[in-house]
MARDRENPA-644109 format. One record per atom (N, C-alpha, C): residue number from 1; residue in one letter; chain; atom name; x, y, z. Coordinates in steps of 0.1 Angstrom, whole numbers, plus 2048, in hexadecimal, padded with zeros to 3 digits. Example, Ala and Ser with C-alpha at 12.3 -4.5 7.8 and 13.67 -1.06 7.14 Angstrom:
BEGIN
PT num residuo cadena atomo   X   Y   Z
PT   1       A      A     N 884 7C7 84E
PT   1       A      A    CA 87B 7D3 84E
PT   1       A      A     C 884 7DF 84E
PT   2       S      A     N 880 7EA 847
PT   2       S      A    CA 889 7F5 847
PT   2       S      A     C 881 800 84F
This chain:
BEGIN
PT num residuo cadena atomo   X   Y   Z
PT   1       M      A     N D1B A4D 82E
PT   1       M      A    CA D19 A57 838
PT   1       M      A     C D1E A52 845
PT   2       V      A     N D1D A47 84B
PT   2       V      A    CA D22 A45 856
PT   2       V      A     C D31 A42 855
PT   3       S      A     N D34 A3D 84E
PT   3       S      A    CA D45 A3A 84B
PT   3       S      A     C D4B A48 84A
PT   4       Q      A     N D43 A51 842
PT   4       Q      A    CA D4C A60 841
PT   4       Q      A     C D4E A67 853
PT   5       D      A     N D42 A64 857
PT   5       D      A    CA D40 A69 866
PT   5       D      A     C D4E A63 86E
PT   6       R      A     N D4E A56 86A
PT   6       R      A    CA D59 A4D 874
PT   6       R      A     C D68 A54 870
PT   7       I      A     N D69 A55 863
PT   7       I      A    CA D73 A5B 85C
PT   7       I      A     C D79 A6A 862
PT   8       S      A     N D6F A6F 863
PT   8       S      A    CA D70 A80 863
PT   8       S      A     C D74 A7C 877
PT   9       R      A     N D71 A73 87E
PT   9       R      A    CA D71 A77 88B
PT   9       R      A     C D80 A6F 88E
PT  10       L      A     N D82 A66 885
PT  10       L      A    CA D8E A5D 887
PT  10       L      A     C D9B A6C 884
PT  11       A      A     N D9B A72 878
PT  11       A      A    CA DA1 A7B 876
PT  11       A      A     C DA1 A86 87E
PT  12       Q      A     N D97 A8B 886
PT  12       Q      A    CA D97 A93 892
PT  12       Q      A     C DA2 A91 89C
PT  13       Q      A     N D9E A82 8A0
PT  13       Q      A    CA DA5 A7C 8AC
PT  13       Q      A     C DB5 A7D 8A8
PT  14       I      A     N DB9 A79 89B
PT  14       I      A    CA DC7 A7A 898
PT  14       I      A     C DCC A88 89A
PT  15       G      A     N DC4 A8F 894
PT  15       G      A    CA DCB A9F 894
PT  15       G      A     C DCD AA3 8A4
PT  16       E      A     N DC1 A9D 8A8
PT  16       E      A    CA DC3 AA2 8B7
PT  16       E      A     C DCF A9B 8C0
PT  17       R      A     N DD2 A91 8BC
PT  17       R      A    CA DE0 A8A 8C0
PT  17       R      A     C DEA A8E 8BF
PT  18       L      A     N DEA A94 8AE
PT  18       L      A    CA DF6 A9D 8A8
PT  18       L      A     C DFD AA8 8AD
PT  19       Q      A     N DF0 AAE 8B2
PT  19       Q      A    CA DF1 ABD 8B8
PT  19       Q      A     C DFE AC0 8C4
PT  20       G      A     N DFD AB4 8C7
PT  20       G      A    CA E08 AB3 8D4
PT  20       G      A     C E15 AAE 8CF
PT  21       A      A     N E1A AB5 8C4
PT  21       A      A    CA E27 AB0 8BA
PT  21       A      A     C E33 AAF 8C5
PT  22       S      A     N E34 AB4 8CF
PT  22       S      A    CA E3C AB5 8D9
PT  22       S      A     C E40 AA8 8DE
PT  23       Q      A     N E36 A9F 8DF
PT  23       Q      A    CA E35 A91 8E5
PT  23       Q      A     C E41 A8A 8DE
PT  24       A      A     N E45 A7F 8E4
PT  24       A      A    CA E4D A76 8DE
PT  24       A      A     C E46 A70 8D4
PT  25       P      A     N E4F A6B 8C6
PT  25       P      A    CA E4A A62 8B9
PT  25       P      A     C E41 A55 8BF
PT  26       E      A     N E49 A51 8C9
PT  26       E      A    CA E40 A45 8CB
PT  26       E      A     C E32 A47 8D4
PT  27       D      A     N E32 A51 8DC
PT  27       D      A    CA E26 A55 8DF
PT  27       D      A     C E1A A58 8D7
PT  28       I      A     N E20 A5F 8CB
PT  28       I      A    CA E17 A62 8C1
PT  28       I      A     C E13 A55 8BA
PT  29       Q      A     N E1C A4F 8B5
PT  29       Q      A    CA E1A A43 8B0
PT  29       Q      A     C E0E A39 8B7
PT  30       K      A     N E0F A39 8C3
PT  30       K      A    CA E09 A2F 8CD
PT  30       K      A     C DFA A36 8CD
PT  31       G      A     N DFA A42 8CF
PT  31       G      A    CA DEC A4A 8CF
PT  31       G      A     C DE7 A4A 8C1
PT  32       V      A     N DEC A49 8B5
PT  32       V      A    CA DE4 A47 8A7
PT  32       V      A     C DE1 A3A 8A8
PT  33       Q      A     N DE8 A31 8AD
PT  33       Q      A    CA DE4 A21 8AA
PT  33       Q      A     C DD9 A1D 8B6
PT  34       Q      A     N DD7 A24 8BE
PT  34       Q      A    CA DCC A20 8C7
PT  34       Q      A     C DBE A28 8BF
PT  35       V      A     N DBF A35 8B7
PT  35       V      A    CA DB5 A36 8B1
PT  35       V      A     C DAF A32 8A9
PT  36       V      A     N DBA A2D 8A0
PT  36       V      A    CA DB5 A25 893
PT  36       V      A     C DB2 A18 898
PT  37       R      A     N DB8 A11 8A1
PT  37       R      A    CA DB1 A04 8A6
PT  37       R      A     C DA2 A07 8AE
PT  38       G      A     N DA0 A11 8B1
PT  38       G      A    CA D92 A12 8B6
PT  38       G      A     C D88 A16 8AC
PT  39       A      A     N D8C A1C 8A1
PT  39       A      A    CA D85 A1F 895
PT  39       A      A     C D81 A13 88E
PT  40       F      A     N D8C A0A 88E
PT  40       F      A    CA D8A 9FC 887
PT  40       F      A     C D81 9F3 88F
PT  41       D      A     N D81 9F5 89B
PT  41       D      A    CA D79 9ED 8A1
PT  41       D      A     C D6C 9F3 8A6
PT  42       R      A     N D69 9FE 8A2
PT  42       R      A    CA D5B A02 8A0
PT  42       R      A     C D55 9FE 892
PT  43       L      A     N D5E 9FD 88A
PT  43       L      A    CA D58 9FA 87C
PT  43       L      A     C D53 9ED 87C
PT  44       E      A     N D57 9E2 883
PT  44       E      A    CA D54 9D5 885
PT  44       E      A     C D5B 9CF 878
PT  45       L      A     N D68 9CF 876
PT  45       L      A    CA D6F 9C9 86B
PT  45       L      A     C D71 9BC 86F
PT  46       V      A     N D74 9B2 867
PT  46       V      A    CA D79 9A5 868
PT  46       V      A     C D84 9A2 85F
PT  47       S      A     N D8F 99C 866
PT  47       S      A    CA D9A 999 85E
PT  47       S      A     C D96 98D 850
PT  48       R      A     N D9F 98F 848
PT  48       R      A    CA D9E 986 83B
PT  48       R      A     C D9C 97A 83F
PT  49       E      A     N DA5 976 847
PT  49       E      A    CA DA6 965 84C
PT  49       E      A     C D96 962 852
PT  50       D      A     N D93 969 858
PT  50       D      A    CA D85 968 85F
PT  50       D      A     C D7B 969 854
PT  51       F      A     N D79 973 84B
PT  51       F      A    CA D72 973 842
PT  51       F      A     C D71 967 838
PT  52       D      A     N D7D 960 835
PT  52       D      A    CA D7D 956 82D
PT  52       D      A     C D79 949 834
PT  53       I      A     N D7C 949 840
PT  53       I      A    CA D76 93B 849
PT  53       I      A     C D67 93B 849
PT  54       L      A     N D62 949 84B
PT  54       L      A    CA D53 94A 84B
PT  54       L      A     C D4D 945 83F
PT  55       M      A     N D55 94A 831
PT  55       M      A    CA D4E 948 822
PT  55       M      A     C D50 939 822
PT  56       D      A     N D59 932 826
PT  56       D      A    CA D5B 923 825
PT  56       D      A     C D4E 91D 82C
PT  57       V      A     N D4C 922 83A
PT  57       V      A    CA D41 91D 83F
PT  57       V      A     C D34 920 83B
PT  58       L      A     N D32 92B 833
PT  58       L      A    CA D25 92E 82E
PT  58       L      A     C D24 924 821
PT  59       Q      A     N D2F 922 819
PT  59       Q      A    CA D2D 91A 80D
PT  59       Q      A     C D29 90B 812
PT  60       R      A     N D31 907 81B
PT  60       R      A    CA D2D 8FA 81E
PT  60       R      A     C D1C 8F8 823
PT  61       T      A     N D1B 902 82B
PT  61       T      A    CA D0B 901 832
PT  61       T      A     C D03 903 824
PT  62       R      A     N D05 90D 81D
PT  62       R      A    CA CFD 90F 813
PT  62       R      A     C CFA 901 809
PT  63       A      A     N D08 8F8 807
PT  63       A      A    CA D06 8EC 802
PT  63       A      A     C CFE 8E2 807
PT  64       R      A     N D00 8E2 817
PT  64       R      A    CA CF8 8D8 820
PT  64       R      A     C CEA 8DB 81D
PT  65       V      A     N CE7 8E8 81D
PT  65       V      A    CA CD9 8ED 81D
PT  65       V      A     C CD2 8E8 810
PT  66       E      A     N CD8 8E8 804
PT  66       E      A    CA CD3 8E6 7F6
PT  66       E      A     C CD2 8D6 7F8
PT  67       A      A     N CDB 8D0 7FD
PT  67       A      A    CA CD9 8C0 7FD
PT  67       A      A     C CD1 8BA 803
PT  68       L      A     N CCC 8C2 80E
PT  68       L      A    CA CC0 8BF 81A
PT  68       L      A     C CB4 8C3 810
PT  69       E      A     N CB4 8CF 808
PT  69       E      A    CA CA6 8D2 801
PT  69       E      A     C CA3 8C8 7F8
PT  70       K      A     N CAD 8C1 7F0
PT  70       K      A    CA CAD 8B5 7E8
PT  70       K      A     C CA9 8AD 7ED
PT  71       Q      A     N CAD 8A7 7FB
PT  71       Q      A    CA CA8 89E 800
PT  71       Q      A     C C97 89C 805
PT  72       V      A     N C95 8AA 809
PT  72       V      A    CA C88 8AC 80D
PT  72       V      A     C C80 8A8 801
PT  73       A      A     N C83 8B1 7F8
PT  73       A      A    CA C7B 8AF 7E8
PT  73       A      A     C C78 8A0 7E5
PT  74       S      A     N C85 896 7E7
PT  74       S      A    CA C80 88B 7E3
PT  74       S      A     C C78 881 7EB
PT  75       L      A     N C7A 887 7F7
PT  75       L      A    CA C72 882 802
PT  75       L      A     C C63 883 801
PT  76       E      A     N C62 88D 7FE
PT  76       E      A    CA C51 897 7FB
PT  76       E      A     C C4C 88D 7F1
PT  77       A      A     N C55 88D 7E6
PT  77       A      A    CA C51 883 7D9
PT  77       A      A     C C4F 875 7DB
PT  78       A      A     N C56 870 7E4
PT  78       A      A    CA C55 862 7E5
PT  78       A      A     C C46 860 7EF
PT  79       V      A     N C43 86B 7FA
PT  79       V      A    CA C36 86A 7FE
PT  79       V      A     C C2A 86F 7F6
PT  80       E      A     N C2C 876 7EC
PT  80       E      A    CA C23 878 7E4
PT  80       E      A     C C20 86E 7DB
PT  81       G      A     N C29 864 7D5
PT  81       G      A    CA C26 85B 7D0
PT  81       G      A     C C21 84E 7D6
PT  82       R      A     N C25 84C 7E2
PT  82       R      A    CA C20 843 7EA
PT  82       R      A     C C0E 846 7ED
PT  83       N      A     N C0C 854 7F1
PT  83       N      A    CA C01 858 7F2
PT  83       N      A     C BF8 854 7E7
PT  84       S      A     N BFE 858 7DC
PT  84       S      A    CA BF6 854 7CE
PT  84       S      A     C BF3 849 7CA
PT  85       S      A     N BFE 83C 7CD
PT  85       S      A    CA BFB 832 7CD
PT  85       S      A     C BF1 82C 7D6
PT  86       N      A     N BF0 830 7E2
PT  86       N      A    CA BE7 82C 7EB
PT  86       N      A     C BD7 82F 7E6
PT  87       N      A     N BD7 83C 7E3
PT  87       N      A    CA BCC 842 7DD
PT  87       N      A     C BC5 836 7D1
PT  88       A      A     N BCF 835 7C9
PT  88       A      A    CA BCB 82D 7BD
PT  88       A      A     C BC6 81E 7C2
PT  89       D      A     N BCE 819 7CA
PT  89       D      A    CA BCD 80D 7D0
PT  89       D      A     C BBC 80D 7D8
PT  90       A      A     N BBC 817 7E0
PT  90       A      A    CA BAD 818 7E3
PT  90       A      A     C BA2 818 7DB
PT  91       S      A     N BA5 822 7D0
PT  91       S      A    CA B9A 820 7C6
PT  91       S      A     C B99 815 7C0
PT  92       T      A     N B9F 80D 7BD
PT  92       T      A    CA BA0 801 7B7
PT  92       T      A     C B98 7F8 7C2
PT  93       T      A     N B9C 7F7 7CD
PT  93       T      A    CA B95 7EE 7D6
PT  93       T      A     C B86 7F2 7D6
PT  94       Q      A     N B84 7FE 7D8
PT  94       Q      A    CA B76 804 7D8
PT  94       Q      A     C B70 7FF 7CD
PT  95       A      A     N B74 803 7C1
PT  95       A      A    CA B6E 7FD 7B4
PT  95       A      A     C B6C 7ED 7B3
PT  96       D      A     N B78 7E8 7B9
PT  96       D      A    CA B76 7D7 7B9
PT  96       D      A     C B6A 7D3 7C1
PT  97       A      A     N B6A 7DB 7CF
PT  97       A      A    CA B5D 7D6 7D6
PT  97       A      A     C B53 7DC 7D2
PT  98       S      A     N B50 7E7 7C8
PT  98       S      A    CA B43 7E8 7C4
PT  98       S      A     C B40 7E1 7BA
PT  99       T      A     N B48 7DC 7B2
PT  99       T      A    CA B43 7D1 7A8
PT  99       T      A     C B40 7C5 7AE
PT 100       E      A     N B46 7C0 7BA
PT 100       E      A    CA B41 7B1 7C0
PT 100       E      A     C B37 7B5 7C2
PT 101       A      A     N B2E 7C2 7CB
PT 101       A      A    CA B24 7C5 7D0
PT 101       A      A     C B19 7C5 7C4
PT 102       D      A     N B1D 7C9 7B7
PT 102       D      A    CA B14 7CA 7AB
PT 102       D      A     C B12 7BB 7A7
PT 103       T      A     N B1E 7B4 7A6
PT 103       T      A    CA B1D 7A6 7A2
PT 103       T      A     C B16 79F 7AB
PT 104       G      A     N B17 7A0 7B9
PT 104       G      A    CA B0E 798 7C2
PT 104       G      A     C AFF 79D 7C0
PT 105       S      A     N AFE 7A6 7BE
PT 105       S      A    CA AEF 7AC 7BE
PT 105       S      A     C AE7 7A7 7B3
PT 106       E      A     N AF0 7A4 7A9
PT 106       E      A    CA AE9 7A3 79C
PT 106       E      A     C AE9 792 79B
PT 107       H      A     N AF1 78A 7A1
PT 107       H      A    CA AF0 77C 7A5
PT 107       H      A     C AE4 77A 7AE
PT 108       G      A     N AE1 784 7B9
PT 108       G      A    CA AD7 77F 7C3
PT 108       G      A     C AC9 784 7BD
PT 109       K      A     N AC9 78C 7B2
PT 109       K      A    CA ABC 78E 7AA
PT 109       K      A     C ABA 781 79F
PT 110       A      A     N AC4 77D 79B
PT 110       A      A    CA AC2 772 790
PT 110       A      A     C ABC 765 799
PT 111       Q      A     N AC3 764 7A3
PT 111       Q      A    CA ABE 75A 7AE
PT 111       Q      A     C AAD 75A 7B0
PT 112       D      A     N AAB 767 7B2
PT 112       D      A    CA A9C 76D 7B8
PT 112       D      A     C A92 768 7AE
PT 113       Q      A     N A97 768 79F
PT 113       Q      A    CA A8E 765 796
PT 113       Q      A     C A8C 759 792
C-alpha cells in the first residue's frame, strides 16, 4: 500500500513536469531525474554492492557468534564437571571422616571395657 502511494506520487510529479512540454528536453530530463532520485531516496534503497558487503559482514558475525556459543557451552560443561568432581570429593572426604569417627568411637568403647 505504501509503495503504491509512492508510485502514484512519482507518476503525478512526472506528469506535472511533462505538462510544460515546451521546455527544453534537457530541462525535462533533469526534472524527471530529480523526481526519480527523490523517490528512490525516500524508499531507502541500498546499492547491490552495499548489500553484498553487509551480507558478508552478517555471515562473518553469525559464524563468530556460533563459535563463541560453542566455546561458552564447553566452558560451562568444564565448570559443571569440576563442580561435580568437587562435590564427589567432598562427599568422599565426609564419608572418610565419618568412618574414622565411627572407628575411633568403637575403638574407645573397646578400651573402656
